[in-house]
N, CA, C and O of each residue as an XYZ file, in Angstrom:
512
protein
N      88.093    -75.767    -75.320
C      87.347    -75.461    -76.818
C      85.887    -75.265    -76.379
O      85.294    -74.551    -77.187
N      85.039    -75.717    -75.244
C      83.784    -75.492    -75.019
C      83.794    -73.968    -74.852
O      82.897    -73.384    -75.460
N      84.680    -73.185    -74.108
C      84.442    -71.909    -73.959
C      84.547    -71.074    -75.005
O      83.762    -70.133    -75.119
N      85.716    -71.351    -76.076
C      85.993    -70.761    -77.065
C      84.797    -70.950    -77.916
O      84.456    -69.804    -78.209
N      84.071    -71.691    -78.405
C      83.033    -71.977    -79.062
C      81.532    -71.261    -78.152
O      80.542    -70.813    -78.730
N      81.677    -71.305    -76.992
C      80.640    -70.454    -76.557
C      80.509    -69.229    -76.605
O      79.427    -68.657    -76.731
N      82.043    -68.471    -76.471
C      82.176    -67.053    -76.942
C      81.814    -66.939    -78.264
O      81.204    -65.918    -78.583
N      82.036    -67.698    -79.034
C      81.733    -67.476    -80.646
C      80.211    -67.252    -80.539
O      79.616    -66.264    -80.968
N      79.627    -68.383    -79.862
C      78.292    -68.480    -80.110
C      77.498    -67.239    -79.513
O      76.382    -67.064    -80.001
N      77.802    -66.590    -78.792
C      77.552    -65.284    -78.124
C      77.432    -64.320    -79.227
O      76.378    -63.813    -79.611
N      78.924    -64.057    -79.829
C      78.775    -62.961    -80.653
C      77.890    -63.211    -82.043
O      77.519    -62.283    -82.762
N      77.634    -64.517    -82.284
C      77.140    -64.913    -83.615
C      75.495    -64.606    -83.226
O      74.682    -64.263    -84.084
N      75.151    -64.791    -81.774
C      73.644    -64.407    -81.647
C      73.424    -62.928    -81.451
O      72.309    -62.420    -81.569
N      74.748    -62.102    -81.083
C      74.269    -60.742    -80.847
C      74.499    -59.928    -82.274
O      74.029    -58.814    -82.507
N      75.255    -60.649    -83.113
C      75.245    -60.248    -84.307
C      73.958    -60.810    -85.394
O      73.616    -60.192    -86.402
N      73.574    -61.638    -85.098
C      71.989    -62.304    -85.749
C      70.716    -61.324    -85.319
O      69.719    -61.165    -86.024
N      70.914    -60.774    -84.181
C      70.039    -59.972    -83.281
C      69.913    -58.680    -84.211
O      68.859    -58.404    -84.785
N      71.075    -57.909    -84.312
C      71.440    -57.289    -84.806
C      71.040    -56.667    -86.262
O      70.752    -55.498    -86.517
N      71.114    -57.898    -87.227
C      71.097    -57.898    -88.416
C      69.642    -57.949    -88.734
O      69.058    -57.351    -89.638
N      69.075    -58.892    -87.697
C      67.509    -59.046    -87.991
C      66.930    -57.608    -87.701
O      66.114    -57.202    -88.528
N      67.202    -56.884    -86.773
C      66.746    -55.468    -86.449
C      66.890    -54.793    -87.384
O      65.923    -54.115    -87.732
N      67.863    -54.731    -87.979
C      68.349    -53.379    -89.165
C      67.413    -53.683    -90.357
O      67.112    -52.770    -91.126
N      66.903    -55.039    -90.551
C      66.006    -55.215    -91.876
C      64.772    -54.464    -91.813
O      64.089    -54.298    -90.803
N      64.493    -53.925    -93.234
C      63.181    -53.644    -93.060
C      62.111    -54.348    -93.192
O      62.038    -55.100    -94.164
N      61.171    -54.286    -92.374
C      59.969    -55.182    -92.583
C      58.872    -54.690    -93.036
O      58.827    -53.517    -93.405
N      57.708    -55.575    -93.087
C      56.624    -55.000    -94.028
C      55.758    -53.847    -93.209
O      55.037    -52.999    -93.736
N      55.996    -54.017    -91.832
C      55.121    -53.118    -91.111
C      56.090    -51.795    -90.743
O      55.730    -51.004    -89.871
N      57.314    -51.623    -91.458
C      58.145    -50.542    -90.580
C      59.349    -50.836    -90.150
O      60.410    -50.506    -90.681
N      59.159    -51.609    -88.953
C      60.020    -51.960    -88.219
C      61.136    -50.735    -87.415
O      60.824    -49.693    -86.839
N      62.440    -51.309    -87.636
C      63.330    -50.218    -87.115
C      63.551    -49.494    -88.459
O      63.423    -48.277    -88.598
N      63.857    -50.263    -89.328
C      64.039    -49.836    -90.797
C      65.370    -49.271    -91.470
O      65.503    -48.616    -92.504
N      66.269    -49.712    -90.597
C      67.517    -48.966    -91.023
C      68.246    -49.328    -92.069
O      69.234    -48.641    -92.328
N      67.978    -50.293    -92.768
C      68.469    -50.930    -94.012
C      68.065    -50.402    -95.188
O      68.450    -50.917    -96.237
N      67.201    -49.259    -95.187
C      66.743    -48.319    -96.312
C      67.839    -48.083    -97.106
O      68.935    -48.638    -97.026
N      67.433    -47.100    -97.995
C      68.420    -46.535    -99.143
C      69.220    -45.396    -98.394
O      70.394    -45.147    -98.665
N      68.165    -44.418    -96.996
C      68.928    -43.457    -96.751
C      69.622    -43.638    -95.803
O      70.479    -42.784    -95.578
N      69.491    -45.030    -94.733
C      70.443    -45.293    -93.900
C      71.833    -45.877    -94.244
O      72.742    -46.069    -93.437
N      71.851    -46.103    -95.436
C      73.327    -46.856    -96.119
C      73.803    -45.312    -96.771
O      75.024    -45.319    -96.923
N      73.336    -44.325    -97.090
C      73.720    -43.511    -97.699
C      73.540    -43.915    -99.501
O      72.535    -44.315   -100.089
N      74.763    -43.660    -99.978
C      74.761    -44.035   -101.571
C      75.930    -45.065   -101.659
O      76.613    -45.223   -102.671
N      76.069    -45.671   -100.623
C      77.026    -46.792   -100.732
C      76.173    -48.166   -101.522
O      76.675    -48.814   -102.440
N      75.218    -48.344   -101.116
C      74.219    -49.375   -101.852
C      72.921    -49.156   -102.105
O      72.510    -48.237   -101.396
N      72.020    -49.645   -102.876
C      70.669    -49.473   -103.109
C      69.963    -49.991   -102.378
O      70.492    -50.901   -101.739
N      68.671    -49.750   -102.129
C      68.005    -50.569   -101.356
C      67.753    -51.884   -101.692
O      67.559    -52.770   -100.860
N      67.752    -52.038   -102.917
C      67.926    -53.716   -103.210
C      68.972    -54.483   -102.682
O      68.945    -55.574   -102.111
N      69.989    -53.659   -102.994
C      71.396    -54.320   -102.676
C      71.472    -54.369   -101.498
O      71.978    -55.433   -101.140
N      71.160    -53.594   -100.541
C      71.031    -54.001    -99.119
C      70.310    -54.860    -98.631
O      70.539    -55.405    -97.552
N      69.259    -55.113    -99.428
C      68.348    -56.184    -98.777
C      68.914    -57.477    -99.042
O      68.912    -58.380    -98.205
N      69.361    -57.570   -100.106
C      70.130    -58.773   -100.441
C      71.283    -59.292    -99.829
O      71.454    -60.506    -99.713
N      72.344    -58.181    -99.301
C      73.269    -58.218    -98.338
C      72.457    -58.522    -96.763
O      72.893    -59.509    -96.172
N      71.706    -58.007    -96.300
C      71.132    -58.536    -95.075
C      70.527    -59.729    -95.030
O      70.632    -60.452    -94.039
N      69.756    -60.100    -96.203
C      69.075    -61.669    -96.170
C      70.273    -62.633    -96.318
O      70.209    -63.727    -95.757
N      71.342    -62.299    -97.027
C      72.385    -63.402    -97.071
C      73.143    -63.274    -95.615
O      73.562    -64.262    -95.011
N      73.231    -62.284    -95.260
C      74.325    -62.363    -93.693
C      73.184    -63.055    -92.687
O      73.534    -63.714    -91.708
N      72.057    -62.878    -92.965
C      71.085    -63.665    -91.758
C      71.286    -65.052    -91.973
O      71.725    -65.827    -91.124
N      70.897    -65.396    -93.325
C      71.276    -66.815    -93.478
C      72.231    -67.320    -92.983
O      72.262    -68.310    -92.252
N      73.396    -66.432    -93.485
C      74.729    -67.111    -92.672
C      75.005    -67.415    -91.382
O      75.544    -68.383    -90.845
N      74.380    -66.077    -90.859
C      74.583    -66.028    -89.214
C      73.504    -67.091    -88.486
O      73.438    -67.525    -87.336
N      72.701    -67.308    -89.672
C      71.278    -68.430    -88.732
C      72.037    -69.577    -89.040
O      71.993    -70.310    -88.052
N      72.764    -70.122    -90.007
C      73.267    -71.425    -90.174
C      74.488    -71.610    -88.927
O      74.538    -72.567    -88.155
N      75.302    -70.613    -88.945
C      76.345    -70.684    -87.946
C      75.908    -70.722    -86.376
O      76.561    -71.342    -85.536
N      74.771    -70.012    -86.090
C      73.954    -70.377    -84.805
C      73.797    -71.641    -84.517
O      74.384    -72.181    -83.580
N      72.707    -72.437    -85.568
C      72.730    -73.649    -85.584
C      73.642    -74.538    -85.444
O      73.464    -75.426    -84.611
N      74.781    -74.504    -86.197
C      75.686    -75.182    -85.996
C      76.529    -75.591    -84.864
O      77.021    -76.659    -84.498
N      76.527    -73.944    -84.277
C      77.381    -73.921    -83.013
C      76.237    -74.324    -82.121
O      76.807    -75.056    -81.311
N      75.203    -74.293    -81.845
C      74.053    -74.973    -80.903
C      74.513    -76.482    -81.015
O      75.181    -77.095    -80.182
N      74.092    -76.886    -82.040
C      74.960    -78.577    -82.164
C      75.850    -78.832    -81.496
O      75.842    -79.503    -80.464
N      76.828    -78.258    -82.075
C      78.408    -78.778    -81.641
C      78.529    -78.498    -80.220
O      79.118    -79.350    -79.554
N      78.102    -77.512    -79.657
C      77.939    -76.867    -78.221
C      77.477    -78.377    -77.448
O      78.259    -78.998    -76.728
N      75.901    -78.883    -77.779
C      75.150    -79.612    -77.276
C      76.033    -81.120    -77.183
O      76.067    -81.796    -76.155
N      76.682    -81.465    -78.379
C      77.093    -82.425    -78.454
C      78.382    -82.576    -77.324
O      78.493    -83.517    -76.539
N      79.343    -81.391    -77.440
C      80.554    -81.301    -76.649
C      79.654    -81.648    -75.146
O      79.838    -82.694    -74.524
N      78.814    -80.738    -74.772
C      78.339    -80.681    -73.512
C      78.270    -82.309    -73.113
O      78.866    -82.824    -72.167
N      77.386    -82.995    -74.081
C      76.888    -84.464    -73.826
C      78.154    -85.134    -73.380
O      78.279    -85.652    -72.270
N      79.172    -85.093    -74.383
C      80.232    -85.898    -73.800
C      81.018    -85.457    -72.600
O      81.634    -86.253    -71.892
N      80.986    -84.421    -72.435
C      81.758    -83.964    -70.884
C      80.939    -84.511    -69.737
O      81.347    -84.723    -68.595
N      79.730    -84.707    -70.211
C      79.031    -84.993    -68.725
C      78.829    -86.100    -68.623
O      78.384    -86.405    -67.516
N      79.013    -87.252    -69.616
C      78.997    -88.564    -69.630
C      80.313    -89.000    -68.728
O      80.273    -89.909    -67.898
N      81.571    -88.148    -69.044
C      82.724    -88.732    -68.250
C      82.681    -88.508    -66.960
O      83.210    -89.332    -66.215
N      81.924    -87.130    -66.319
C      81.877    -86.792    -65.032
C      80.489    -86.909    -64.408
O      79.662    -86.993    -65.315
N      79.992    -86.941    -63.351
C      79.027    -86.661    -62.832
C      78.815    -85.330    -62.043
O      78.814    -85.135    -60.828
N      78.652    -84.556    -62.987
C      78.712    -83.215    -63.037
C      77.433    -82.869    -62.736
O      77.248    -81.929    -61.964
N      76.410    -83.530    -63.262
C      74.788    -82.983    -63.434
C      74.310    -83.460    -62.382
O      74.929    -84.376    -61.841
N      73.233    -83.037    -61.874
C      72.431    -83.206    -60.876
C      71.746    -84.476    -61.164
O      71.504    -85.201    -60.199
N      71.347    -84.910    -62.506
C      70.641    -85.756    -62.621
C      71.331    -87.165    -62.812
O      70.749    -88.245    -62.910
N      72.622    -86.942    -62.843
C      73.702    -88.133    -62.934
C      73.916    -88.818    -61.594
O      74.201    -90.014    -61.531
N      73.747    -87.893    -60.313
C      73.832    -88.198    -59.129
C      72.703    -89.569    -58.588
O      71.496    -89.678    -58.806
N      73.639    -90.505    -57.820
C      72.608    -91.450    -57.537
C      71.400    -90.983    -56.634
O      71.440    -89.935    -55.990
N      70.385    -91.795    -56.638
C      69.141    -91.588    -55.668
C      69.528    -91.691    -54.282
O      70.324    -92.567    -53.944
N      69.006    -90.821    -53.387
C      69.836    -90.844    -51.812
C      68.118    -91.741    -51.480
O      66.971    -91.496    -51.854
N      68.664    -92.704    -50.705
C      67.689    -93.489    -50.022
C      67.354    -93.129    -48.406
O      68.239    -93.226    -47.556
N      66.075    -92.732    -48.098
C      65.684    -92.283    -47.011
C      65.179    -93.584    -46.235
O      64.372    -94.322    -46.799
N      65.690    -93.910    -44.812
C      65.629    -95.097    -44.170
C      63.865    -95.040    -43.819
O      63.325    -93.955    -43.602
N      63.235    -96.098    -43.805
C      61.910    -96.341    -43.272
C      61.816    -96.047    -42.090
O      62.865    -96.199    -41.464
N      60.648    -95.545    -41.318
C      60.458    -95.575    -40.049
C      60.509    -96.798    -39.460
O      60.158    -97.696    -40.225
N      60.863    -97.195    -38.231
C      60.466    -98.756    -37.611
C      59.239    -98.920    -37.418
O      58.530    -98.039    -36.930
N      58.772   -100.188    -37.809
C      57.432   -100.578    -37.579
C      56.982   -100.861    -36.370
O      57.399   -101.997    -36.142
N      56.327   -100.461    -35.393
C      56.050   -101.264    -33.861
C      55.364   -102.613    -34.260
O      54.560   -102.882    -35.153
N      55.880   -103.263    -33.419
C      55.496   -104.855    -33.360
C      53.918   -104.952    -32.951
O      53.085   -105.642    -33.539
N      53.661   -104.032    -31.706
C      52.234   -104.331    -31.063
C      51.802   -102.803    -31.111
O      52.673   -101.933    -31.095
N      50.490   -102.488    -31.170
C      49.860   -101.316    -30.821
C      50.161   -100.977    -29.442
O      50.032   -101.725    -28.473
N      50.668    -99.504    -29.447
C      50.843    -98.808    -28.013
C      49.378    -99.090    -27.183
O      48.323    -99.096    -27.817
N      49.407    -99.344    -25.573
C      48.261    -99.501    -24.843
C      47.520    -98.303    -25.149
O      48.101    -97.354    -25.675
N      46.085    -98.247    -24.822
C      45.310    -97.193    -24.730
C      45.860    -96.124    -23.540
O      46.563    -96.388    -22.565
N      45.440    -95.158    -23.853
C      45.737    -94.121    -22.581
C      44.285    -93.935    -21.813
O      43.196    -93.808    -22.374
N      44.510    -93.947    -20.549
C      43.124    -94.114    -19.680
C      42.977    -92.780    -19.139
O      43.854    -92.201    -18.499
N      41.783    -92.293    -19.431
C      41.593    -90.961    -19.073
C      40.682    -90.720    -17.940
O      39.651    -91.391    -17.902
N      40.956    -89.703    -16.845
C      40.361    -89.803    -15.734
C      38.891    -89.603    -16.221
O      38.579    -88.821    -17.120
N      37.908    -90.499    -15.438
C      36.440    -90.179    -15.693
C      35.873    -89.007    -14.717
O      35.832    -89.221    -13.506
N      35.579    -88.171    -15.079
C      34.826    -86.980    -13.871
C      33.761    -86.670    -14.510
O      33.653    -86.212    -15.647
N      32.682    -87.026    -13.469
C      31.118    -86.372    -14.082
C      31.151    -84.783    -14.222
O      31.959    -84.006    -13.713
N      30.046    -84.501    -15.056
C      29.920    -83.077    -15.468
C      29.708    -82.088    -14.340
O      29.939    -80.884    -14.456
N      29.169    -82.779    -13.038
C      29.034    -82.140    -12.036
C      29.705    -81.508    -11.247
O      29.403    -80.504    -10.603
N      30.919    -82.259    -11.289
C      32.355    -82.062    -10.599
C      32.947    -81.163    -11.104
O      33.682    -80.405    -10.470
N      32.710    -81.085    -12.439
C      33.335    -79.813    -13.185
C      33.113    -78.284    -12.271
O      32.060    -78.083    -11.666
N      34.040    -77.458    -12.275
C      33.989    -75.919    -11.833
C      33.074    -75.414    -12.506
O      32.988    -75.630    -13.715
N      32.130    -74.564    -11.776
C      31.284    -73.644    -12.595
C      31.925    -72.596    -13.381
O      32.998    -72.248    -12.887
N      31.635    -72.051    -14.336
C      31.875    -70.860    -14.959
C      32.008    -69.784    -13.927
O      31.105    -69.623    -13.106
N      33.034    -69.072    -13.921
C      32.871    -67.782    -13.280
C      32.316    -66.720    -13.909
O      32.685    -66.592    -15.077
N      31.390    -65.756    -13.423
C      30.593    -64.843    -13.981
C      31.845    -63.612    -14.130
O      32.748    -63.351    -13.335
N      31.583    -63.102    -15.206
C      32.107    -61.821    -15.761
C      32.446    -60.738    -14.744
O      31.382    -60.278    -14.329
N      33.252    -60.277    -14.301
C      33.206    -59.002    -13.655
C      32.761    -57.769    -13.952
O      33.017    -57.341    -15.078
N      32.094    -57.035    -13.129
C      30.956    -56.251    -13.870
C      32.113    -54.920    -14.023
O      33.120    -54.934    -13.314
N      31.869    -53.797    -15.001
C      32.400    -52.829    -15.090
C      32.734    -51.852    -14.202
O      31.742    -51.426    -13.611
N      33.878    -51.278    -13.850
C      34.070    -50.201    -13.086
C      33.326    -49.047    -13.052
O      32.971    -48.639    -14.157
N      32.926    -48.283    -11.909
C      31.539    -47.191    -11.941
C      32.381    -46.033    -12.968
O      31.560    -45.341    -13.570
N      33.527    -45.750    -13.227
C      34.093    -44.415    -13.931
C      34.206    -44.957    -15.194
O      34.688    -44.137    -15.975
N      33.962    -45.961    -15.667
C      34.264    -46.019    -17.107
C      32.775    -46.287    -17.982
O      32.787    -46.371    -19.210
């Protein structure tokens, strides 16, 4: 049922986009709904009325289908835990707390004079 309504929703959406683009706007737009675009079939006023009514009908169908699909999806997700947000929260175990602090590490004490002297850089080779 949901798949059928979803396909119908896509068709209504495409039709609504097409009808809105065909209409003549104040700034010109695509202007395909004018007197020359329809030939002698309808007058400019009749075409405008037809496109306005069609837009209203398709807009209402789009709104009703959107609400219907939202309600159907809500009922389906209530029955199954397919949604990510419905999954139970994962618990991460806390790291163990040490009972006593570790003993300090004793560093060897060396006087500054006992450290080796820095070596001098090598002189450049005579050919370079």
